[in-house]
C-alpha positions in Angstrom: 170.8 48.7 -114.8 173.1 48.9 -111.6 171.8 45.5 -110.3 172.8 43.9 -113.7 176.0 45.6 -113.5 176.8 44.2 -110.0 175.8 40.8 -111.2 177.9 40.8 -114.1 180.8 42.2 -111.8 180.5 39.1 -109.6 180.2 36.9 -112.4 183.5 38.4 -113.9 185.1 38.0 -110.6 184.1 34.4 -110.1 185.2 33.5 -113.5 188.7 35.2 -113.3 189.3 33.8 -109.7 188.2 30.3 -111.1 190.7 30.6 -114.1 193.6 31.8 -111.7 192.9 29.1 -109.2 192.0 26.0 -111.3 192.5 26.9 -115.2 195.2 25.8 -117.4 194.5 27.9 -120.5 196.0 27.6 -123.9 199.5 25.7 -123.7 198.9 25.4 -119.9 199.9 29.0 -119.5 197.9 29.6 -116.3 199.4 26.3 -114.8 203.1 27.6 -115.6 202.1 30.9 -114.1 201.1 29.3 -110.8 204.1 27.1 -110.9 206.5 29.9 -111.4 204.8 32.3 -109.0 205.1 29.6 -106.4 208.9 29.3 -106.9 209.4 33.2 -107.0 207.2 34.2 -104.2 205.6 31.5 -102.0 203.0 33.9 -100.9 201.7 34.5 -104.2 201.8 30.8 -105.0 199.8 30.1 -101.8 197.2 32.6 -102.8 196.7 31.2 -106.2 195.6 27.9 -104.6 192.9 29.5 -102.5 189.7 30.8 -104.2 188.9 33.1 -101.3 192.2 34.7 -101.3 192.4 35.1 -105.1 189.0 36.6 -105.1 189.8 39.2 -102.6 192.9 40.2 -104.6 190.7 40.4 -107.8 188.2 42.6 -105.7 190.7 45.2 -104.7 192.6 45.3 -107.9 189.5 45.7 -109.9 188.2 48.4 -107.7 191.4 50.4 -107.6 191.6 49.9 -111.6 187.9 51.1 -111.6 188.8 54.2 -109.5 192.1 55.0 -111.4 191.3 54.6 -115.0 187.3 55.2 -115.2 186.4 57.3 -112.1 183.2 58.6 -114.0 181.9 55.0 -114.8 181.4 53.1 -111.6 182.0 49.3 -112.5 182.5 47.5 -108.9 179.7 47.3 -106.4 180.9 49.9 -104.0 182.0 52.3 -106.6 178.2 52.2 -107.8 176.9 52.4 -104.3 179.0 55.0 -102.9 180.2 56.8 -106.1 182.4 59.3 -104.2 186.1 58.7 -105.2 187.4 60.7 -102.0 186.4 57.6 -100.0 188.5 55.4 -102.2 189.8 53.4 -99.1 186.3 52.5 -98.0 185.3 51.6 -101.6 188.5 49.4 -102.1 188.1 47.5 -98.8 184.3 47.1 -99.2 184.9 45.7 -102.9 187.6 43.4 -101.5 185.3 42.0 -98.7 182.2 41.5 -101.0 184.1 40.0 -103.9 185.8 37.6 -101.7 182.5 36.7 -99.8 180.2 36.2 -103.0 182.8 34.5 -105.1 183.5 32.1 -102.1 179.8 31.5 -101.7 179.4 30.7 -105.3 182.3 28.3 -105.2 181.1 26.6 -102.2 177.6 26.2 -103.8 179.2 24.7 -107.0 181.2 22.3 -104.8 178.3 21.3 -102.9 176.3 20.6 -106.2 179.3 18.6 -107.5 179.2 16.4 -104.4 175.4 15.8 -104.5 175.7 14.8 -108.2 178.7 12.6 -107.7 180.9 14.5 -110.2 184.1 14.4 -107.8 
């Protein structure tokens, strides 16, 4: 069951990161969010243009939310593996790194497949 949970977590992280970086949403709400964030805080706008940066932030935020609101139900990979809330700083950093790496890997594979199939 835990392997399936980790798979679902990475699928969730990839989907959320993809929506935040490339999605438009209903009434172009995500596009407007990216535009406003770039005007208000340049760093946030730059982050939302980068799949690796966005997924790293998705990783640490998901990990922190899991530790804060569902400490007895581990949902992120390193909350599942370590399962000791006293090591929160290791769990959050490890989830940040693994989420960024796996999402970037999935994104790169998708782009390679698109190039091979001449979709670009």
